[in-house]
PAZAPA-4460 file (N, C-alpha, C; in steps of 0.05 Angstrom, whole numbers, plus 32768, in hexadecimal, padded with zeros to 4 digits):
% residues 258
    n_x    n_y    n_z   ca_x   ca_y   ca_z    c_x    c_y    c_z   seq   type   mol
   8142   80E0   7F5B   8155   80E6   7F71   8162   80D0   7F7A     1      M     A
   817E   80D0   7F7C   818C   80BA   7F87   8190   80BD   7FA3     2      L     A
   818F   80A6   7FB3   8192   80A5   7FD0   81B0   80AB   7FD5     3      L     A
   81B4   80BB   7FE8   81D0   80C0   7FF0   81D7   80B2   800B     4      A     A
   81D8   8096   8009   81DB   8087   8021   81F7   8078   801F     5      F     A
   8203   8076   8037   821C   8068   8039   821D   804E   8032     6      S     A
   8204   803C   8032   8201   8021   802A   81FB   801F   800F     7      E     A
   81F6   8034   7FFF   81E9   8036   7FE5   81F6   8022   7FD3     8      K     A
   8212   8025   7FD3   8222   8013   7FBF   821E   7FF8   7FC4     9      A     A
   821E   7FEF   7FDF   821D   7FD3   7FE5   8200   7FCA   7FDE    10      V     A
   81EB   7FD8   7FE6   81CF   7FCF   7FE4   81C8   7FCD   7FC5    11      L     A
   81D4   7FDF   7FB2   81CB   7FE0   7F99   81D5   7FC4   7F8A    12      R     A
   81E7   7FB9   7F96   81F1   7F9C   7F89   81DB   7F88   7F8C    13      M     A
   81CB   7F89   7FA2   81B8   7F77   7FA5   819C   7F82   7FA3    14      N     A
   8197   7F98   7F96   817C   7FA6   7F94   816B   7F96   7F84    15      T     A
   8151   7F94   7F8D   813C   7F85   7F7F   8123   7F96   7F82    16      R     A
   8110   7F8F   7F72   80F5   7F9F   7F74   80E8   7F98   7F8D    17      N     A
   80DC   7FAC   7F9C   80D5   7FAB   7FB3   80BA   7F96   7FB7    18      I     A
   80AB   7F93   7FA2   8092   7F84   7FA1   8096   7F6C   7F8F    19      F     A
   80A2   7F6F   7F78   80A0   7F5C   7F63   80B2   7F45   7F64    20      T     A
   80CA   7F49   7F70   80DE   7F33   7F74   80D7   7F20   7F8B    21      D     A
   80D3   7F06   7F85   80CE   7EF5   7F9D   80E4   7EF7   7FB1    22      P     A
   80FC   7EFB   7FAD   810F   7EFB   7FC0   810D   7F10   7FD5    23      A     A
   80FD   7F27   7FCE   80F7   7F3F   7FE0   80DB   7F3B   7FEA    24      V     A
   80CC   7F32   7FDA   80AD   7F2F   7FE2   80AA   7F1E   7FF8    25      A     A
   80BD   7F0B   7FFC   80BB   7EF9   8013   80BB   7F06   802F    26      Q     A
   80C9   7F1C   802F   80CD   7F2A   8048   80B6   7F41   8051    27      F     A
   80A3   7F44   803E   808F   7F59   803F   807F   7F55   805A    28      Y     A
   8079   7F3F   8062   8066   7F3A   8077   8074   7F39   8090    29      D     A
   8090   7F3B   8091   809E   7F3C   80A9   809A   7F59   80B7    30      L     A
   8096   7F6B   80A7   8097   7F89   80B3   807D   7F8B   80C5    31      T     A
   8083   7F91   80DC   806B   7F97   80EF   805B   7FB0   80E5    32      P     A
   8040   7FAB   80E3   802E   7FC3   80DB   8017   7FC6   80EC    33      R     A
   800F   7FE0   80EE   7FF4   7FE4   80FF   7FE0   7FDD   80EC    34      D     A
   7FCC   7FCC   80F5   7FB7   7FC1   80E4   7F9D   7FD0   80EB    35      R     A
   7F9E   7FEA   80F3   7F85   7FF8   80F6   7F77   7FFC   80DB    36      Q     A
   7F87   7FFC   80C7   7F7B   7FFF   80AC   7F69   7FE7   80A6    37      D     A
   7F72   7FD0   80AE   7F63   7FBA   80A5   7F49   7FB9   80B7    38      H     A
   7F47   7FC0   80D0   7F31   7FC2   80E1   7F1E   7FD3   80D7    39      M     A
   7F26   7FEA   80CD   7F14   7FFF   80C4   7F07   7FF4   80AA    40      F     A
   7F17   7FE9   8098   7F0D   7FDF   807D   7EF8   7FC8   8081    41      C     A
   7EFE   7FB8   8096   7EEB   7FA2   809A   7ED2   7FAD   80A5    42      K     A
   7ED3   7FC2   80B3   7EBA   7FCC   80BC   7EA8   7FD8   80A5    43      S     A
   7EB6   7FE4   8091   7EA7   7FF0   8078   7E9C   7FD6   8068    44      L     A
   7EAB   7FC1   806A   7EA1   7FA8   8059   7E8C   7F9A   8066    45      A     A
   7E84   7FA0   8080   7E71   7F90   808B   7E55   7F88   807B    46      R     A
   7E4F   7F9D   806D   7E34   7F98   805D   7E3C   7F96   8041    47      N     A
   7E53   7F94   8038   7E5A   7F92   801D   7E5C   7F75   8010    48      A     A
   7E50   7F73   7FF9   7E50   7F57   7FEB   7E66   7F52   7FDB    49      Q     A
   7E77   7F69   7FD5   7E8E   7F65   7FC2   7EA2   7F7B   7FCB    50      S     A
   7EB9   7F73   7FCA   7ED0   7F83   7FD2   7EE7   7F80   7FC1    51      V     A
   7EF2   7F94   7FBA   7F0A   7F95   7FAC   7F22   7FA1   7FBC    52      L     A
   7F35   7F91   7FC1   7F4D   7F98   7FD1   7F62   7F9F   7FBD    53      D     A
   7F69   7FB8   7FB9   7F79   7FC4   7FA2   7F93   7FC8   7FB0    54      L     A
   7FA9   7FBE   7FA1   7FC3   7FBA   7FAF   7FC2   7FA9   7FC3    55      G     A
   7FB9   7F93   7FC2   7FB5   7F7C   7FD6   7FCD   7F71   7FDF    56      C     A
   7FE6   7F74   7FD2   7FFF   7F68   7FDA   8000   7F4B   7FE1    57      G     A
   8006   7F43   7FF9   8008   7F25   7FFC   7FED   7F1B   8009    58      T     A
   7FD8   7F2D   8008   7FBD   7F23   800E   7FB8   7F1D   802E    59      G     A
   7FC9   7F2C   803C   7FC3   7F28   8058   7FA6   7F32   8060    60      E     A
   7FA0   7F4A   8057   7F84   7F55   805D   7F72   7F4A   804C    61      F     A
   7F75   7F43   8034   7F61   7F3A   801E   7F52   7F21   802B    62      T     A
   7F62   7F0D   8036   7F55   7EF5   803D   7F43   7EF8   8057    63      V     A
   7F46   7F0F   8065   7F34   7F13   807C   7F18   7F1B   8072    64      Q     A
   7F16   7F20   8059   7EFD   7F2D   804D   7EEA   7F19   8045    65      L     A
   7EF1   7F00   8041   7EE5   7EEB   8030   7ECA   7EE2   803B    66      I     A
   7EC2   7EE6   8053   7EAB   7EDA   805E   7E91   7EE8   804F    67      K     A
   7E83   7ED6   8043   7E69   7EDB   8035   7E6C   7EF3   8022    68      E     A
   7E7F   7EF6   8014   7E7F   7F0A   8000   7E95   7F02   7FEB    69      R     A
   7E92   7F12   7FD3   7EA7   7F0F   7FBD   7EBC   7F22   7FC4    70      R     A
   7ED7   7F14   7FC2   7EED   7F25   7FC6   7F02   7F21   7FB1    71      V     A
   7F0B   7F38   7FA5   7F1E   7F3A   7F90   7F39   7F48   7F9B    72      V     A
   7F50   7F3B   7F9C   7F68   7F4A   7FA2   7F77   7F4D   7F89    73      G     A
   7F7F   7F6A   7F84   7F8C   7F70   7F6D   7FA8   7F7A   7F74    74      L     A
   7FBD   7F74   7F68   7FD7   7F7E   7F6C   7FE9   7F7D   7F54    75      D     A
   7FFC   7F8E   7F4F   800D   7F8C   7F38   8023   7F7A   7F3C    76      P     A
   8029   7F6C   7F53   803F   7F5F   7F58   8038   7F43   7F5B    77      A     A
   803F   7F32   7F46   803C   7F14   7F44   8048   7F07   7F5E    78      G     A
   8060   7F0F   7F67   806C   7F05   7F7B   805D   7F06   7F97    79      A     A
   804E   7F1D   7F9A   803D   7F20   7FB1   8025   7F10   7FAE    80      M     A
   801B   7F0F   7F96   8002   7EFB   7F94   8007   7EDE   7F97    81      L     A
   801F   7ED5   7F90   8027   7EBB   7F96   8025   7EB4   7FB4    82      D     A
   802F   7EC6   7FC4   802D   7EC4   7FE0   800E   7EC4   7FEB    83      I     A
   8000   7ED5   7FDF   7FE4   7ED8   7FE5   7FD4   7EBF   7FE2    84      A     A
   7FD8   7EB4   7FC9   7FCB   7E9B   7FC3   7FCF   7E85   7FD8    85      R     A
   7FE5   7E84   7FE4   7FEA   7E6E   7FFB   7FDD   7E74   8012    86      T     A
   7FD5   7E8B   8017   7FC7   7E8F   8032   7FAD   7E7D   8035    87      R     A
   7FA8   7E76   804F   7F8D   7E6D   8056   7F78   7E7D   804D    88      P     A
   7F65   7E70   803D   7F50   7E80   8033   7F56   7E8C   8016    89      G     A
   7F6F   7E8B   800C   7F79   7E96   7FF6   7F66   7E8C   7FDF    90      G     A
   7F60   7E74   7FE1   7F50   7E67   7FC8   7F35   7E73   7FC9    91      E     A
   7F2B   7E83   7FD7   7F11   7E8F   7FD4   7F11   7EAB   7FCB    92      Q     A
   7F2A   7EB5   7FC6   7F2F   7ED1   7FBB   7F33   7ECD   7F9E    93      V     A
   7F2C   7EE0   7F90   7F33   7EE3   7F73   7F4B   7EF5   7F71    94      T     A
   7F62   7EEB   7F6C   7F7B   7EF9   7F6C   7F80   7F03   7F4F    95      W     A
   7F87   7F1B   7F4B   7F8A   7F28   7F30   7FA4   7F35   7F2F    96      V     A
   7FB6   7F30   7F1D   7FCF   7F41   7F1C   7FC7   7F58   7F07    97      E     A
   7FC8   7F71   7F13   7FC1   7F87   7F02   7FCB   7FA0   7F0A    98      G     A
   7FC6   7FB5   7EFE   7FD1   7FCE   7F04   7FBA   7FE2   7F0D    99      D     A
   7FBE   7FF1   7F25   7FA9   8001   7F2F   7FA2   8016   7F1B   100      A     A
   7FB5   801C   7F07   7FAF   8032   7EF6   7FA1   802B   7EDC   101      R     A
   7F9B   8011   7ED7   7F90   8008   7EC1   7F80   7FEE   7EC1   102      S     A
   7F7A   7FE6   7ED9   7F6A   7FCC   7EDB   7F4D   7FD0   7ED1   103      F     A
   7F42   7FBA   7EC8   7F27   7FB9   7EBD   7F1D   7F9C   7EC4   104      D     A
   7F0F   7F9A   7ED8   7F05   7F80   7EE1   7EE7   7F7A   7ED7   105      L     A
   7EDC   7F8E   7EC9   7EBF   7F89   7EBF   7EAD   7F82   7ED4   106      S     A
   7EAF   7F8D   7EEA   7E9A   7F8D   7F00   7EA1   7FA4   7F13   107      E     A
   7E8C   7FA6   7F24   7E8D   7FBB   7F3A   7E8C   7FB2   7F52   108      T     A
   7E92   7FC3   7F68   7E94   7FB6   7F86   7E87   7FC9   7F98   109      F     A
   7E7D   7FBA   7FAC   7E71   7FCE   7FC3   7E85   7FDC   7FD3   110      D     A
   7EA0   7FD3   7FD2   7EB4   7FE0   7FE2   7ED0   7FDB   7FD5   111      L     A
   7EDD   7FF1   7FD0   7EFB   7FEF   7FC5   7F0D   7FFB   7FDB   112      I     A
   7F20   7FEC   7FE2   7F34   7FF4   7FF8   7F50   7FF5   7FEA   113      C     A
   7F5F   8007   7FF2   7F7A   800E   7FEA   7F87   8014   8003   114      L     A
   7F97   7FFF   8010   7FA1   8009   802A   7FC2   8004   802B   115      T     A
   7FCC   8007   8044   7FEC   8004   8042   7FFB   801A   8035   116      G     A
   7FEB   8032   8031   7FF8   8048   8023   8000   8041   8006   117      H     A
   7FF1   802D   7FFA   7FF6   8026   7FDD   7FF2   803C   7FCC   118      S     A
   7FDF   804F   7FD2   7FDD   8067   7FBE   7FF6   8075   7FB8   119      F     A
   8007   8078   7FCC   8020   8086   7FCE   8032   807B   7FB6   120      Q     A
   802E   8063   7FAF   8040   8056   7F99   8039   8061   7F7E   121      F     A
   8024   8071   7F7C   801C   807F   7F63   802C   8099   7F65   122      L     A
   8042   809D   7F56   8052   80B2   7F57   804E   80CA   7F4A   123      L     A
   803C   80C9   7F33   8036   80E0   7F25   8017   80E6   7F26   124      T     A
   800E   80FD   7F21   7FF3   8106   7F21   7FE6   80F6   7F0B   125      E     A
   7FF1   80F1   7EF6   7FE4   80E0   7EDF   7FE0   80C3   7EEA   126      E     A
   7FF1   80B8   7EFB   7FEB   809E   7F04   7FD5   809F   7F19   127      D     A
   7FD5   80B4   7F2A   7FBF   80B5   7F3F   7FA4   80BB   7F32   128      Q     A
   7FA4   80CA   7F1A   7F8A   80CC   7F0D   7F82   80B3   7F04   129      R     A
   7F92   80A4   7EF7   7F8A   808D   7EEA   7F80   8075   7EFE   130      A     A
   7F8D   8077   7F14   7F83   8064   7F29   7F68   8069   7F36   131      A     A
   7F64   8084   7F3A   7F4C   808E   7F46   7F36   8089   7F31   132      L     A
   7F39   808D   7F17   7F25   8089   7F03   7F1B   806A   7F01   133      S     A
   7F33   805A   7F06   7F2C   803D   7F06   7F1D   8035   7F1F   134      C     A
   7F21   803F   7F36   7F11   803C   7F4D   7EF2   8048   7F49   135      I     A
   7EF1   805C   7F3B   7ED6   8067   7F38   7EC6   8055   7F24   136      A     A
   7ED6   8049   7F11   7ECA   8038   7EFD   7EC0   801E   7F0A   137      K     A
   7ECC   8015   7F1E   7EC8   7FFB   7F2C   7EB6   7FFB   7F43   138      H     A
   7EAB   8014   7F48   7E98   8016   7F62   7E7D   8012   7F59   139      L     A
   7E6E   8005   7F68   7E51   8004   7F68   7E45   8022   7F6B   140      N     A
   7E2F   8026   7F60   7E21   8041   7F67   7E21   8049   7F84   141      P     A
   7E1C   8035   7F95   7E1D   803C   7FB2   7E37   8033   7FC1   142      T     A
   7E4C   8026   7FB3   7E61   801D   7FBD   7E72   8034   7FCA   143      G     A
   7E86   8028   7FDA   7E99   803B   7FE8   7EB4   8035   7FE0   144      Q     A
   7EC7   804B   7FE5   7EE3   8045   7FE2   7EF1   8052   7FF9   145      F     A
   7F09   8047   7FFF   7F1B   8055   8013   7F35   804E   800E   146      V     A
   7F48   8062   8011   7F63   805E   8010   7F72   8071   8024   147      F     A
   7F8E   806A   8026   7F9C   807B   8038   7FB6   8084   802C   148      D     A
   7FBF   809C   8032   7FD7   80A7   802C   7FE3   80B7   8042   149      T     A
   7FFD   80B8   8043   8009   80C9   805B   8008   80E6   8055   150      R     A
   8003   80F5   8068   8000   8112   8064   801B   8121   8064   151      N     A
   8021   812D   804F   803A   813C   804C   803E   8153   805D   152      P     A
   8029   815A   806B   802A   8172   807E   802D   8167   809C   153      D     A
   802C   814C   809F   802F   8140   80BC   804B   8149   80C5   154      F     A
   804B   8155   80DE   8067   815D   80E7   8078   8148   80F2   155      P     A
   8080   8137   80E0   8092   8122   80E9   80A8   811E   80D3   156      G     A
   80C1   811A   80DC   80D7   8118   80CA   80D2   80FC   80B6   157      R     A
   80D7   8101   809E   80D1   80EB   8089   80EB   80DB   8082   158      K     A
   8103   80E6   8087   811C   80DB   8081   8125   80CA   8097   159      T     A
   812B   80B0   8092   8136   809C   80A8   814F   808E   809E   160      R     A
   815C   8088   80B2   817A   807C   80AF   8177   805D   80B6   161      S     A
   818A   804E   80AF   818B   8031   80B7   818B   8030   80D6   162      K     A
   8198   803F   80E4   819A   803D   8100   8181   8041   8110   163      E     A
   8170   8053   8103   8154   8057   810E   8140   8044   8109   164      E     A
   8143   8032   80F5   8130   801F   80ED   8139   8001   80F0   165      T     A
   8151   7FFD   80FA   815C   7FE2   80FB   814B   7FCF   810C   166      L     A
   8143   7FB8   8102   8131   7FA7   8115   813B   7F88   810A   167      S     A
   8131   7F75   811D   8137   7F58   8117   811C   7F4A   8118   168      Q     A
   811A   7F37   8105   8103   7F25   8105   810E   7F08   80FD   169      S     A
   80F9   7EF7   80FD   80FF   7EDC   80F6   80EF   7ED1   80DD   170      M     A
   80FE   7ECB   80C9   80F6   7EC0   80B0   80F2   7EA3   80B1   171      H     A
   80DC   7E99   80A6   80D4   7E7B   80AC   80EA   7E6A   809C   172      S     A
   80F8   7E73   8089   8108   7E65   807A   8128   7E6B   807D   173      K     A
   8129   7E85   8080   8146   7E90   8081   8150   7E96   809B   174      L     A
   8140   7E93   80B1   8146   7E96   80CB   8149   7EB4   80D3   175      G     A
   815B   7EBE   80E5   815A   7ED8   80EE   8163   7EEB   80D8   176      P     A
   8152   7EFF   80D7   8155   7F14   80C2   8159   7F31   80D1   177      I     A
   816A   7F41   80C5   816B   7F5D   80CF   8162   7F6D   80B9   178      E     A
   8150   7F81   80BD   8143   7F93   80A9   8147   7FAF   80B2   179      S     A
   8147   7FC0   809D   814A   7FDB   80A2   813D   7FEE   808A   180      W     A
   8139   8005   808F   812F   8018   8078   813E   8031   8078   181      N     A
   8145   8039   8061   8154   8054   805C   8140   8062   804A   182      I     A
   813E   807B   8054   812D   808E   8042   8135   80A9   8041   183      S     A
   812C   80B8   802A   8136   80D2   8025   811E   80E1   8017   184      E     A
   8118   80F6   8020   80FD   8106   8017   8107   811E   8008   185      Y     A
   80FB   8120   7FF2   80FD   8139   7FE0   80E6   8149   7FE5   186      D     A
   80E9   815F   7FF3   80D1   8172   7FFA   80C6   817F   7FE4   187      E     A
   80D4   8185   7FCE   80CB   8194   7FB7   80BA   8182   7FA5   188      A     A
   80C1   8168   7FA2   80B2   8155   7F92   809F   8145   7FA3   189      E     A
   80A2   8148   7FBD   8091   8136   7FD1   8091   8118   7FC9   190      Q     A
   80AA   8111   7FC6   80B0   80F5   7FBE   80C5   80E9   7FD4   191      I     A
   80BE   80D5   7FE1   80CE   80C5   7FF3   80DD   80AF   7FE6   192      L     A
   80F6   80AF   7FE7   8104   809A   7FD9   8110   808A   7FF0   193      S     A
   810D   806D   7FED   8116   805D   8003   8121   8042   7FFB   194      F     A
   8130   8035   800D   8138   801C   8009   8131   800B   801E   195      I     A
   8126   7FF3   801D   811F   7FDD   8030   8135   7FC9   802E   196      N     A
   8144   7FC3   8042   8158   7FAF   8040   8154   7F99   8056   197      A     A
   815A   7F7F   804E   8157   7F68   805F   8173   7F58   8060   198      Y     A
   817B   7F52   8073   8195   7F44   8073   8193   7F2A   8085   199      K     A
   819A   7F14   8077   819A   7EF7   8087   81B2   7EF9   809A   200      S     A
   81AC   7EF8   80B2   81C2   7EF4   80C8   81D1   7EDA   80C5   201      L     A
   81C8   7EC6   80B9   81D4   7EAE   80B5   81E6   7EAC   809E   202      E     A
   81DF   7EB9   8086   81F1   7EB9   8070   81FE   7ED2   8067   203      T     A
   81F2   7EEB   8075   81FB   7F04   806F   81F4   7F10   8056   204      G     A
   81E2   7F03   8044   81D9   7F0D   802D   81C4   7F22   8031   205      E     A
   81C7   7F39   8023   81B4   7F4F   8025   81A2   7F50   800C   206      I     A
   8188   7F51   8013   8176   7F56   8001   8169   7F74   8002   207      F     A
   816B   7F83   7FEC   8160   7F9F   7FEF   814E   7FA6   7FD7   208      S     A
   813B   7FB8   7FE0   8128   7FC0   7FCD   8123   7FDF   7FCC   209      A     A
   8129   7FEE   7FB7   8123   800A   7FB7   810A   8012   7FAF   210      P     A
   80FF   8028   7FB6   80E2   802F   7FAD   80DE   804E   7FB3   211      S     A
   80C9   8058   7FAB   80C2   8074   7FAF   80A5   8076   7FB6   212      Q     A
   809B   8089   7FC6   8080   8091   7FCC   807C   80AE   7FC8   213      L     A
   8064   80B2   7FC1   805A   80CF   7FBA   8048   80DA   7FD3   214      K     A
   804D   80F1   7FDB   803E   80FE   7FEE   802A   8113   7FE1   215      Y     A
   8011   8113   7FE6   7FFF   8124   7FD8   7FEC   8132   7FEF   216      T     A
   7FE8   814A   7FEA   7FD7   815B   7FFF   7FBC   8153   7FFE   217      S     A
   7FAE   8159   8011   7F90   8151   8012   7F84   8162   7FFF   218      Q     A
   7F8B   817B   7FF9   7F7D   818B   7FE8   7F80   8183   7FC9   219      K     A
   7F96   8177   7FC3   7F9D   816D   7FA9   7F8D   8151   7FA7   220      K     A
   7F8A   8142   7FB9   7F7E   8127   7FB9   7F5F   812F   7FB6   221      L     A
   7F54   8144   7FC3   7F34   814A   7FBF   7F32   8151   7FA2   222      A     A
   7F45   8160   7F96   7F40   8167   7F78   7F43   8150   7F66   223      Q     A
   7F55   813E   7F6C   7F58   8127   7F5B   7F43   8114   7F5D   224      L     A
   7F39   8111   7F76   7F1F   80FF   7F76   7F07   810C   7F6D   225      M     A
   7F02   8126   7F6E   7EEC   8131   7F60   7EEC   8130   7F42   226      A     A
   7F05   8133   7F39   7F0A   8131   7F1B   7F03   8114   7F11   227      D     A
   7F08   8101   7F24   7F04   80E4   7F1C   7EE6   80DC   7F21   228      A     A
   7ED7   80EE   7F29   7EB8   80E7   7F2F   7EB4   80D9   7F4B   229      G     A
   7EC8   80DF   7F5D   7EC3   80D6   7F76   7EBC   80EA   7F8D   230      L     A
   7EAB   80E4   7F9F   7EA2   80F7   7FB3   7EAC   80EB   7FCD   231      Q     A
   7EBA   80FD   7FDF   7EC4   80F6   7FF9   7EB0   80FC   800E   232      V     A
   7EA6   80E8   801D   7E94   80EA   8030   7EA2   80F1   804D   233      T     A
   7EB8   80E6   8050   7EC7   80EB   8068   7EE2   80EC   8064   234      D     A
   7EF1   8102   806F   7F0C   8103   806F   7F18   80FB   808B   235      W     A
   7F26   80E6   808D   7F32   80DD   80A7   7F4F   80E3   80A8   236      L     A
   7F5B   80E6   80C1   7F76   80EA   80C6   7F82   80D2   80D4   237      G     A
   7F75   80BF   80DB   7F7F   80A6   80E6   7F6D   808F   80DF   238      E     A
   7F75   8076   80DF   7F64   8061   80DD   7F51   805A   80F2   239      W     A
   7F58   8066   8109   7F45   8063   811F   7F2D   8074   811E   240      T     A
   7F2A   8085   8107   7F13   8095   8104   7F15   80B2   8109   241      G     A
   7F2B   80BD   8112   7F2C   80DB   8118   7F2A   80E9   80FD   242      E     A
   7F19   8100   80FE   7F17   8111   80E8   7F34   811B   80DF   243      P     A
   7F37   811D   80C5   7F4C   812B   80BB   7F53   8148   80C4   244      Y     A
   7F6B   814F   80C8   7F71   816B   80CC   7F89   8170   80BF   245      H     A
   7F95   818A   80B9   7FAA   818F   80AA   7FC3   8182   80B3   246      P     A
   7FC6   817B   80CD   7FDE   816D   80D7   7FDA   814F   80DC   247      L     A
   7FC6   8143   80D2   7FC3   8129   80D6   7FDA   8117   80CC   248      S     A
   7FDB   8101   80DA   7FF3   80EE   80D0   7FE6   80E3   80B2   249      R     A
   7FCF   80DC   80B2   7FC5   80CE   8097   7FB2   80E2   808B   250      E     A
   7FAF   80DB   8072   7F98   80E7   8062   7F87   80CF   8058   251      I     A
   7F6C   80CA   8061   7F5E   80B2   805B   7F44   80BC   8052   252      I     A
   7F41   80BD   8036   7F25   80C4   802A   7F15   80AB   802B   253      P     A
   7EF9   80B0   8033   7EE6   8099   8030   7ECF   80A6   8022   254      V     A
   7EC5   8098   800C   7EB2   80A5   7FFB   7EA3   8090   7FE8   255      G     A
   7E96   809F   7FD3   7E87   8092   7FC0   7E89   809D   7FA4   256      R     A
   7E7B   8094   7F91   7E7C   809E   7F77   7E69   80BA   7F7B   257      K     A
   7E73   80CD   7F6B   7E66   80E8   7F6E   7E49   80E4   7F5F   258      A     A
***
């Protein structure tokens, strides 16, 4: 589905991949994020001797896990991993460029985390099944997994305009940056198409990155995980620990191998 935005023609001229292009990856950490997911996962990791941070991105969370345990950060975007390696403590992490649908690390883990709604970048059922099978394959017999995905039934509007999302931040090299997000939701396909855009206020150059996210119901997720040999022990609706209910903002399964 093509995005029907007034800025579309302008943005397309400067469109890059949201994660793999270094020109866009440099802006990723400028976006303010609620880090309750990190706090929750760190509590799960308290007794873990090995952790896999799947879809680790720029490694902001990964390096927080390094104390007295083996930590692996896996991401498909080399540009993101280049940033991750430069973080303090990054030398203590094993960074792997790999695909969540097909990775094979020849080891298992006490905890596998997939945060930041990264599961939603798996756009097809085939992709989701492949990733869940990889998670099951890499879990210790008593290991745990956790990931998050936005609830398609949460009563909030998914479509956003530039005016609603416009913000400013400071880039360490480029100076003041204006950023915004434009999105459009296909209810039938449960696919959110969006563009993240960043404008240098000093040069006027616009960097933009299109992408898509898949929304999946809790019922469907339960089926997919059972088929992959995973058992959910807790369904949460928020990273603060509230139980899942049909109108929760998030769907967060916590579980083990079946």
